[in-house]
N, C-alpha and C positions, 0 to 999 in steps of 0.2 A: 183364165188367161194371166198371165202376168203383165203388168201395165208396162207402155214404152215409158223407156229411160228418157229424160231430161238431157237435151243438148246439151252439151259445154256451155257453149255462145246464148244461150237461153238461159242458162240459171247465172249466169254472171248477169246478163241484163235486166233478170230477175230480183237479182242481189242488189244488186245499183239502185233500182229502184227501191228495193226495202231502205237500205241506206240513206237513200235522201227523203224517205218519208220519215225517217227517226230522225234528220236533223245530224245524222255522222258521214257526212262523203268521208272518200278516201283521197279523189280527185280534184273534184272543183269544190267552191266555196263553199262554206256551211252558208246556211240560209237562202242560199238558192233556189229559185221556182222550179217544181218538176215539171220537164219539160224533155220532149222528142231529144233535145240539142243536150240537156244537161244529163239525161240517163247516157247518152250515148258514150258523151265522154267520160264519166265517172265507169261505165264498163267496158272502155277504151275498143268499143266498134262504129260501124260509121251511120249515121241517123237513116239512111237509105236502107241500110240491112233491119233496121228496126221496123221501118215503113211497110218494105217488104215482104218480111218472112217471118216475122213475129205480131200479127193482130190482134193474138188475146193482150202479149203487152201494151201495145199501142193505145188500147181501150183501157186499161189500168192506168195508165200515162192519160190520157184523156180525162178519164174518171180521176186522178187525183187534180190536176189541171180546174177542173170543173166544179170540183169538193173548193179549191183557193179559193176562185172566186164567187163562190157563194159566200164564202165565210168571208171572205173580204166585203163583200153587200151588207151582207148583216150586221157587218162590225161598224160599217159605216152609217145604214139604217138605225141601228141605235143611239149610235153618236147623233145623229141630226133631230130622235127624238128628245133626246136630252138636251139638245141647245134650243130644240121646241118649247119644251117646259119652263126653261130658262127665262126664254123671251117671255114665256106669256106671265110666269112671277115678275118679270122684270115691268114687263106692261101693266100689271096690277099694284106695281108698288108706284109706278107712276102717278098713275089714276088717283091713288090711294096719296102721295106727297099734292099732289093737283089742288085736290079738297081741302085739303091741310094749308096750303098755300092762300087758298080762296078765304075761309073762312079766318085766317088771321089777318090779309087785309083788309077783309070785313071790318072786322076787330078795329084794326087801327084807323080805318075812315071815320070809325064810331069814334075813338077817343079824340082823332084831332078834330071833329067837331065839336064835343065837349070843351075839350081844351081851347077852342078861337070862342065859343058862346062864355066860356068861365074870365078867358082875357078882355074882352069886351066886358065884363059885369063889372071887372077890377079899373079898368081903366075907365068909366063912367064916374063924374062927380061924385054920385051921392052915395058913394058906399066906402062904408068903410069897414076895415080889415082888423079881426081881431086871430093876434095867433098864437091864441090859448089852445086849450085841450079842444078837439072837435068836436061837435054834440051829436050825440047817438040817438 
């Protein structure tokens, strides 16, 4: 039994979907998301006609819209994972730098105490300073 031929309108709508999927529309602007309105405009038919008479093509349009939403969600999820990884690295760097700062502050405080001790010894009257080679 021969397959019934595709109507001209069905073919125009189907080809409009294909052009939009491939990013090569003739009527609507490139990059426009695939929707019933975009397909209807590209095919030169009304949105109501697609809704009413072509449920198979409606499913294809909805499927493309769902794929686009899924892709967008996946892209955002990947970006969020990347940002969380960066955040984790920066927090680790903060901990590392904080530890380094604390060690340096401790070392600085120790050196200040030593400096004060030596200054007080120098200021006392019973000290003679030799400016020669330091002893080992």
